[in-house]
C-alpha positions as CSV (number, residue, x, y, z in Angstrom):
1,M,99.9,129.2,75.3
2,T,100.7,126.8,72.5
3,I,102.6,123.8,73.6
4,D,104.4,121.4,71.2
5,V,105.2,118.0,72.6
6,R,108.0,116.2,70.8
7,V,110.4,113.3,71.2
8,L,113.7,114.3,72.8
9,D,116.5,115.1,70.4
10,P,120.0,114.1,71.8
11,G,121.2,117.6,71.1
12,D,118.6,119.0,73.5
13,W,119.5,116.7,76.4
14,D,121.3,119.3,78.5
15,A,118.5,121.8,78.3
16,W,115.9,119.1,78.9
17,F,117.7,117.9,82.0
18,G,118.4,121.4,83.2
19,N,114.6,122.0,83.1
20,L,114.2,118.9,85.3
21,E,116.9,120.2,87.8
22,L,115.0,123.6,87.9
23,A,111.7,121.8,88.6
24,F,113.3,120.1,91.6
25,G,114.8,123.3,93.1
26,G,117.6,124.3,90.8
27,L,120.5,122.3,92.3
28,R,122.8,120.9,89.6
29,E,123.3,117.1,89.7
30,D,126.8,115.9,90.5
31,V,129.0,114.9,87.6
32,E,128.8,111.2,88.2
33,N,125.0,111.0,88.5
34,R,124.5,113.4,85.7
35,A,126.7,111.3,83.4
36,F,124.7,108.1,84.2
37,D,121.4,109.9,83.7
38,E,122.5,111.0,80.2
39,R,123.9,107.5,79.4
40,S,120.7,105.8,80.5
41,T,118.2,108.1,78.8
42,V,116.2,106.4,76.1
43,F,115.7,109.2,73.7
44,E,112.8,107.7,71.7
45,R,110.9,107.2,75.0
46,S,111.6,110.8,76.3
47,L,109.2,113.7,75.7
48,V,109.8,117.4,75.6
49,A,107.2,120.1,75.9
50,W,108.2,123.3,74.1
51,D,106.7,126.8,74.5
52,G,108.1,128.4,71.4
53,A,111.8,127.9,71.6
54,E,111.8,127.2,75.4
55,I,111.7,123.8,77.0
56,V,109.1,124.0,79.8
57,A,108.4,120.3,80.7
58,G,109.6,116.8,80.1
59,A,109.1,113.2,81.0
60,G,110.7,109.9,80.0
61,S,110.5,106.2,80.6
62,F,112.8,103.1,80.7
63,P,112.0,99.7,79.2
64,F,112.1,97.6,82.4
65,R,110.9,94.1,83.3
66,L,109.1,94.0,86.7
67,A,108.8,90.8,88.8
68,V,105.2,90.0,89.6
69,P,103.6,87.3,91.8
70,G,104.3,84.0,90.2
71,G,107.8,85.0,89.1
72,A,107.1,86.4,85.6
73,L,109.0,89.4,84.4
74,V,106.5,91.8,82.9
75,P,107.5,94.6,80.4
76,S,106.9,97.8,82.3
77,A,107.5,101.5,81.5
78,G,109.6,103.0,84.3
79,V,108.4,106.6,84.3
80,T,111.1,109.1,85.1
81,M,112.5,112.6,84.6
82,V,109.1,114.2,85.0
83,G,109.3,117.9,85.6
84,V,107.5,121.1,84.8
85,K,109.2,124.5,84.8
86,P,108.0,126.6,87.8
87,T,106.8,129.4,85.4
88,H,104.5,126.9,83.6
89,R,102.8,125.0,86.5
90,R,99.0,124.7,86.8
91,R,98.5,124.8,83.1
92,G,97.9,121.2,82.3
93,L,101.3,120.3,81.1
94,L,101.7,117.3,83.4
95,S,98.4,115.9,82.2
96,T,99.4,116.5,78.6
97,L,102.7,114.6,79.1
98,M,101.0,111.7,81.0
99,R,98.4,111.4,78.3
100,R,101.0,111.2,75.5
101,Q,103.2,108.9,77.5
102,L,100.5,106.4,78.4
103,D,99.3,106.3,74.8
104,D,102.9,105.6,73.8
105,V,103.3,102.8,76.4
106,R,100.1,101.2,75.2
107,A,101.3,101.3,71.6
108,L,104.5,99.6,72.7
109,G,102.5,96.7,74.2
110,E,103.7,97.2,77.8
111,P,100.9,96.4,80.2
112,L,102.3,98.3,83.1
113,A,103.7,101.7,83.9
114,I,105.6,102.2,87.2
115,L,107.2,105.1,89.0
116,T,108.4,106.5,92.3
117,A,106.7,109.7,93.3
118,S,108.4,112.9,94.5
119,E,105.0,113.7,96.2
120,P,102.4,111.0,96.9
121,A,99.5,113.2,95.9
122,I,100.5,113.8,92.3
123,Y,99.9,110.6,90.3
124,G,96.7,109.1,91.7
125,R,94.7,111.1,89.2
126,F,96.6,109.4,86.4
127,G,95.7,105.9,87.7
128,Y,98.9,105.1,89.7
129,G,98.4,103.3,93.0
130,A,101.0,102.9,95.8
131,A,101.9,99.2,95.5
132,T,105.0,98.7,97.7
133,Q,106.5,100.2,100.8
134,Q,110.1,100.5,101.9
135,L,111.3,99.9,105.5
136,M,113.8,102.3,107.2
137,A,115.5,101.7,110.5
138,E,118.3,102.8,112.7
139,I,119.5,99.9,114.8
140,E,121.3,100.7,118.1
141,T,124.0,98.1,117.7
142,S,125.3,98.5,121.2
143,R,121.9,97.5,122.7
144,V,120.7,94.9,120.2
145,R,121.9,91.3,120.0
146,L,121.6,89.2,116.9
147,S,120.4,85.6,116.8
148,V,121.9,83.8,113.8
149,P,121.0,80.4,112.2
150,E,123.1,77.3,112.0
151,G,125.8,77.5,109.4
152,T,126.5,81.2,109.8
153,D,130.0,80.6,111.0
154,D,130.8,78.5,107.9
155,V,130.3,81.5,105.6
156,R,133.5,83.2,104.5
157,L,133.5,87.0,104.3
158,R,135.8,89.2,102.2
159,L,136.1,92.9,101.6
160,V,136.4,93.4,97.8
161,P,136.5,96.7,95.8
162,P,132.9,97.3,94.6
163,G,133.8,97.3,91.0
164,E,135.8,94.0,91.1
165,A,132.9,92.3,92.9
166,L,130.1,93.7,90.6
167,Q,129.7,90.7,88.3
168,A,129.4,88.2,91.2
169,C,127.1,90.5,93.1
170,E,124.8,91.0,90.1
171,A,124.6,87.2,89.6
172,V,123.3,86.9,93.2
173,Y,120.8,89.7,92.5
174,A,119.6,88.1,89.3
175,R,118.8,84.9,91.1
176,L,116.6,86.7,93.6
177,V,114.6,88.9,91.2
178,T,111.8,86.5,90.3
179,G,111.3,85.5,93.9
180,R,110.1,88.9,95.1
181,P,107.4,91.0,93.3
182,G,108.5,94.6,92.7
183,M,112.1,93.8,91.9
184,L,113.6,94.9,88.5
185,A,115.6,92.7,86.2
186,R,118.8,94.8,85.8
187,V,120.3,95.2,82.3
188,A,122.9,97.6,81.0
189,P,123.6,100.2,82.1
190,W,121.7,99.6,85.4
191,E,124.2,97.2,86.8
192,Q,126.6,100.2,86.9
193,R,124.1,102.4,88.8
194,V,124.9,100.6,92.1
195,L,128.6,101.8,91.9
196,I,127.9,105.5,91.6
197,D,129.5,107.1,94.7
198,P,130.2,110.8,94.3
199,A,132.2,112.3,97.2
200,E,129.8,115.2,97.6
201,D,127.0,112.8,98.4
202,R,128.8,111.0,101.2
203,N,128.3,113.7,103.9
204,G,131.5,112.7,105.8
205,S,131.2,108.9,105.3
206,S,133.7,106.6,103.7
207,P,133.8,105.6,100.0
208,L,131.5,102.7,99.1
209,Q,132.7,99.4,100.6
210,C,131.6,95.9,99.4
211,L,131.5,92.8,101.6
212,V,131.0,89.4,99.9
213,A,129.8,86.2,101.5
214,E,131.3,83.0,100.0
215,R,130.7,79.3,100.5
216,G,132.7,76.7,98.6
217,G,134.3,79.5,96.5
218,E,131.0,80.8,95.3
219,V,129.6,84.2,96.2
220,V,126.3,83.7,97.9
221,G,125.6,87.2,99.2
222,Y,127.0,90.7,99.4
223,A,126.5,94.0,101.2
224,R,127.5,97.5,100.0
225,F,127.8,100.2,102.6
226,H,129.5,103.3,103.9
227,V,131.0,103.9,107.4
228,K,130.6,107.4,108.9
229,P,132.9,107.9,111.9
230,D,131.8,110.1,114.7
231,W,133.1,110.9,118.2
232,T,131.7,112.8,121.2
233,W,133.7,115.4,123.1
234,T,134.5,112.6,125.6
235,S,136.0,110.5,122.7
236,T,133.1,108.0,122.8
237,H,132.5,106.5,119.4
238,E,129.1,107.1,117.8
239,G,129.9,106.1,114.2
240,S,127.3,104.7,111.8
241,V,127.1,102.1,109.1
242,L,125.0,103.3,106.2
243,L,123.7,100.3,104.3
244,R,123.1,100.6,100.6
245,D,122.5,97.0,99.5
246,L,122.3,93.6,101.2
247,D,121.3,90.5,99.2
248,A,121.9,86.8,100.0
249,L,120.9,83.4,98.7
250,D,120.3,81.8,102.1
251,P,119.7,82.6,105.7
252,A,123.3,81.8,106.9
253,A,124.9,84.1,104.3
254,Y,122.4,86.9,105.1
255,A,123.1,86.5,108.8
256,A,126.9,86.5,108.4
257,L,126.7,89.7,106.4
258,L,124.4,91.4,108.9
259,R,126.4,90.3,111.9
260,Y,129.6,91.8,110.4
261,L,127.9,95.1,109.9
262,L,126.4,95.2,113.4
263,D,129.8,94.3,114.9
264,L,132.0,96.9,113.2
265,D,134.4,98.7,115.5
266,L,133.8,102.3,116.4
267,T,130.2,102.3,115.3
268,S,127.0,102.2,117.4
269,T,124.3,102.5,114.7
270,I,123.4,100.9,111.4
271,R,121.1,102.8,109.2
272,L,118.8,101.0,106.7
273,R,117.1,103.3,104.2
274,N,115.4,100.9,101.8
275,R,114.6,97.3,102.9
276,P,111.5,95.0,102.4
277,V,108.9,95.4,105.1
278,D,109.3,91.7,105.9
279,D,113.1,91.9,106.0
280,A,114.4,88.9,108.0
281,W,116.6,91.0,110.5
282,Q,113.4,91.9,112.3
283,Q,113.1,88.3,113.4
284,M,116.8,88.1,114.5
285,V,117.2,91.1,116.7
286,S,116.8,90.9,120.5
287,D,114.9,94.2,120.8
288,V,113.1,95.6,117.7
289,R,112.1,98.7,119.7
290,R,115.8,99.7,119.6
291,C,115.6,99.7,115.8
292,N,113.5,102.7,115.2
293,V,111.5,101.2,112.4
294,Q,109.6,103.3,109.9
295,V,107.9,102.6,106.6
296,R,107.0,104.8,103.6
297,D,105.5,104.5,100.1
298,S,107.8,103.4,97.3
299,L,106.7,101.9,94.0
300,Y,103.5,103.1,92.2
301,V,101.9,100.8,89.7
302,R,99.6,101.7,86.8
303,L,97.8,99.1,84.7
304,V,98.0,100.3,81.1
305,D,96.3,97.2,79.8
306,V,94.0,95.6,82.5
307,G,93.5,92.3,80.8
308,A,97.2,91.7,79.9
309,A,98.4,92.9,83.3
310,L,96.1,90.7,85.3
311,E,96.9,87.7,83.1
312,A,100.6,88.2,83.6
313,R,100.6,87.2,87.2
314,T,99.4,84.2,89.2
315,Y,97.1,84.0,92.2
316,Q,97.6,82.4,95.6
317,T,94.2,80.8,95.6
318,P,91.7,80.0,92.8
319,V,89.7,83.1,91.9
320,D,86.8,83.8,89.6
321,V,85.6,87.4,89.9
322,V,84.2,90.1,87.6
323,F,85.7,93.6,88.2
324,D,83.9,96.7,87.1
325,V,86.8,99.0,86.4
326,E,86.7,102.7,86.2
327,D,89.5,104.4,84.2
328,A,88.8,107.9,83.1
329,F,92.3,108.7,82.0
330,C,92.8,105.5,79.9
331,P,89.2,104.8,78.9
332,W,90.1,101.6,77.0
333,N,90.3,99.9,80.4
334,T,86.9,101.0,81.6
335,G,84.2,98.3,81.8
336,R,83.8,94.8,83.2
337,W,86.6,92.2,83.2
338,R,86.3,88.5,84.3
339,L,89.5,87.3,86.0
340,T,89.9,83.6,86.5
341,G,93.1,82.2,87.8
342,D,95.1,80.2,90.3
343,A,98.8,79.5,91.2
344,K,99.4,78.1,87.7
345,G,98.1,81.0,85.5
346,A,95.2,83.3,84.7
347,S,92.8,84.6,82.1
348,C,91.3,88.1,82.1
349,E,88.7,89.0,79.4
350,R,85.9,91.5,78.9
351,T,82.5,90.3,79.9
352,E,78.9,91.3,80.0
353,D,78.3,89.4,83.2
354,A,77.2,91.1,86.4
355,A,80.1,92.7,88.3
356,D,81.2,91.3,91.7
357,V,83.6,94.2,92.7
358,A,83.7,97.8,91.6
359,L,87.0,99.8,91.8
360,S,89.2,102.2,89.8
361,V,92.4,101.2,88.0
362,R,94.2,103.0,90.8
363,E,93.1,100.4,93.3
364,L,94.0,97.6,90.9
365,G,97.5,99.1,90.7
366,A,97.9,99.3,94.4
367,A,96.8,95.7,94.9
368,Y,98.6,94.3,91.8
369,L,101.9,93.1,93.5
370,G,100.2,91.6,96.5
371,G,101.4,94.2,99.1
372,V,98.1,96.1,99.5
373,S,94.9,94.2,100.5
374,L,91.7,94.7,98.5
375,L,89.9,94.3,101.8
376,S,91.8,97.2,103.3
377,L,91.0,99.3,100.3
378,A,87.3,98.3,100.7
379,A,87.5,99.3,104.3
380,A,88.7,102.8,103.2
381,G,85.7,103.0,100.8
382,R,87.9,102.8,97.7
383,V,86.6,99.3,96.6
384,R,82.9,98.4,96.5
385,E,81.6,94.8,97.0
386,L,78.7,93.9,94.7
387,R,78.6,90.2,95.5
388,D,78.8,89.0,99.1
389,G,82.3,87.6,99.8
390,A,83.8,88.7,96.5
391,V,86.3,91.2,97.9
392,A,87.6,88.7,100.5
393,E,88.0,86.0,97.8
394,A,89.9,88.4,95.5
395,S,91.9,89.9,98.3
396,V,93.3,86.5,99.4
397,A,94.0,85.5,95.8
398,F,95.9,88.8,95.1
399,G,98.2,88.3,98.0
400,A,101.9,87.4,97.7
401,A,104.1,85.0,99.7
402,V,106.6,87.8,100.4
403,A,106.2,91.6,100.6
404,P,106.8,93.3,97.2
405,W,109.8,95.6,97.2
406,L,111.6,98.0,94.9
407,P,115.3,97.7,95.6
408,H,116.4,101.0,94.0
409,G,114.9,104.0,92.4
410,F,115.0,105.1,88.8
């Protein structure tokens, strides 16, 4: 089999995307999502694998900026549209595409690559580590009370058509990005992604609704959600609120939005599908056991340039540690790196000094945003301590004040 990997030509987009749909089971994407996917495709960053005249695999990336501990927005390749035709699996095509893609990302000078994985087992061999989690919950609103902070009653709430409120909501989102690692700075066309609402995806729920929180005439928070009515045969209401987004600039605005959603008539459940694991509502509810909390993996991080990536973030406590990094897939990262840093900045350079900690680039990716402890990785046998106390020192320094979180997929 002779495979030719080339950059995607705009005229081949339909066939390229069709191959992706086939790789994910063959269902055709709805018109609204498909149109956004084509509009957001960055052709010069998208790869096609050809077997003769047949497209058999593809991958792409977006030029994102990712918030990291310390508040910097770091250029990151958002890996997407990865799919191999079922007839061509187990032939090394994914490895070929990952090899070409990471070489290209390095040439672009982007120190990070990030992705969300359809299956967790796929990307570890390419150096991606699971760096964030998302919280899911189903809150039984008829059995849970909410404790709200002072000032909640002073917040004005208004229902506004989602499109009309978009600019004000995006201004709130933009103010929050640098305060939580894992968030993405949204630029065109990604601010439009939050409005996509195909009827066929609603599963009986309402069109998207938008609630804004205001103080002094300024929007200080918003929630986007659906309502799904449901009745039992005895006419008891069992409707659900399906939360898509909730962002607020202060606790009172957050509480006002949440209280509205929990108090909606004819509903008995609010379903949260992607929230930070330290989301504040967990400290406000009267009975967290009635909230059916679960967590799962979310954003995977890959350090393409170890030195540049570790220098781009800050550290909670002063750190001076030598990492012995293994990176078989991107060998330019392999070797010893001395990281020195604190809350003001950092330096990471190659060194011949003795190593303090040995690990692979995958573990560095998992710990990079502060959501995964190097100590926990060491306890799992994935990090080796070569100097007494070095792992604990680095683990504390790598932490973040808030849990990292990816607010939406790509």
